[in-house]
C-alpha positions in Angstrom: -68.2 129.1 -55.3 -69.2 125.7 -53.9 -69.0 122.5 -55.9 -72.8 122.5 -56.1 -72.9 126.0 -57.4 -70.3 125.2 -60.0 -72.2 122.1 -61.1 -75.4 124.1 -61.6 -73.5 126.8 -63.4 -71.9 124.3 -65.7 -75.1 122.3 -66.3 -75.4 122.1 -70.0 -72.0 123.6 -70.7 -70.7 120.3 -72.2 -73.8 119.8 -74.3 -73.7 123.4 -75.7 -69.9 123.2 -76.4 -70.2 119.8 -78.1 -73.0 120.9 -80.4 -71.2 124.2 -81.2 -67.9 122.4 -82.0 -69.5 119.7 -84.0 -71.2 122.3 -86.2 -68.0 124.5 -86.5 -66.0 121.4 -87.6 -68.5 120.5 -90.2 -69.8 117.3 -88.7 -73.4 116.1 -88.8 -74.6 114.3 -85.7 -74.5 111.1 -87.7 -71.0 111.6 -89.0 -69.6 112.5 -85.6 -71.4 109.6 -84.0 -70.0 107.2 -86.5 -66.5 108.6 -86.1 -66.6 108.3 -82.3 -68.3 104.9 -82.2 -71.6 105.8 -80.6 -75.2 105.7 -81.8 -76.6 108.9 -83.2 -79.3 108.8 -80.5 -76.6 108.8 -77.8 -74.8 111.7 -79.4 -78.1 113.6 -79.5 -78.5 112.9 -75.8 -75.1 114.3 -75.1 -75.9 117.5 -77.1 -79.3 117.7 -75.3 -77.7 117.5 -71.9 -79.7 114.4 -70.9 -76.7 112.0 -70.8 -73.0 112.3 -70.0 -70.4 110.5 -72.0 -67.7 108.2 -70.5 -64.1 109.3 -70.4 -63.4 107.1 -73.5 -66.1 108.9 -75.4 -64.9 112.3 -74.3 -61.4 111.3 -75.5 -62.7 110.1 -78.9 -64.8 113.3 -79.3 -61.8 115.5 -78.5 -59.7 113.6 -81.1 -62.3 113.8 -83.8 -63.1 117.4 -83.1 -59.3 118.2 -82.9 -59.7 119.9 -79.5 -58.5 119.2 -76.0 -60.9 117.4 -73.6 -60.5 120.5 -71.4 -62.0 122.6 -74.2 -65.0 120.3 -74.3 -65.6 120.3 -70.6 -64.5 123.6 -69.1 -65.3 127.3 -69.7 -62.6 129.2 -71.5 -60.9 130.6 -68.4 -62.0 128.0 -65.9 -58.6 126.2 -65.9 -56.4 129.2 -66.6 -54.0 130.5 -64.1 -55.1 133.4 -61.9 -54.6 136.9 -63.2 -51.6 137.5 -60.9 -49.7 134.6 -62.5 -50.7 135.1 -66.1 -48.1 137.8 -66.7 -45.4 135.8 -65.1 -46.2 132.7 -67.2 -46.3 134.9 -70.3 -42.8 136.2 -69.5 -41.5 132.7 -68.8 -42.8 131.5 -72.2 -40.2 133.8 -73.8 -37.3 132.3 -71.8 -34.7 130.1 -73.4 -35.6 126.4 -73.3 -32.9 125.6 -70.7 -34.3 128.2 -68.3 -37.8 126.9 -68.8 -36.7 123.4 -67.8 -35.3 124.9 -64.5 -38.6 126.7 -63.9 -40.6 123.5 -64.5 -38.5 121.6 -62.1 -38.9 124.3 -59.4 -42.7 124.4 -59.9 -43.0 120.6 -59.8 -41.0 120.6 -56.6 -43.2 123.2 -55.0 -46.4 121.5 -56.2 -45.3 118.2 -54.7 -44.3 119.9 -51.5 -47.8 121.5 -51.3 -49.6 118.3 -52.1 -47.6 116.4 -49.5 -48.6 118.9 -46.8 -52.2 118.8 -47.9 -52.2 115.0 -47.6 -50.5 115.1 -44.2 -53.1 117.6 -42.9 -56.0 115.5 -44.2 -54.7 112.3 -42.5 
């Protein structure tokens, strides 16, 4: 899926999620706007999909709603690992902490190696 197709697909996703979470958490538009430090009109624009918040506002919304910024901005499985890795990550989650540290170090090394190759090929 192209970036444009993803953008069209996600158009309004943030607005819908924000309104849904606000209601689930028991906030009125006014109370959430006050807690986050924006005007109620601006919050209504966010929920209506006619305006996009800054990173600072997204951060404050996530804190007040007690969710991650990812939960506000992405679909449920959009940032999840692919199916072929899910089972492996689930298995690793049951490992002793010392073995998890080793796995994290190996993954970080592989990710850095991959990113370095990607940057080299882009240059």
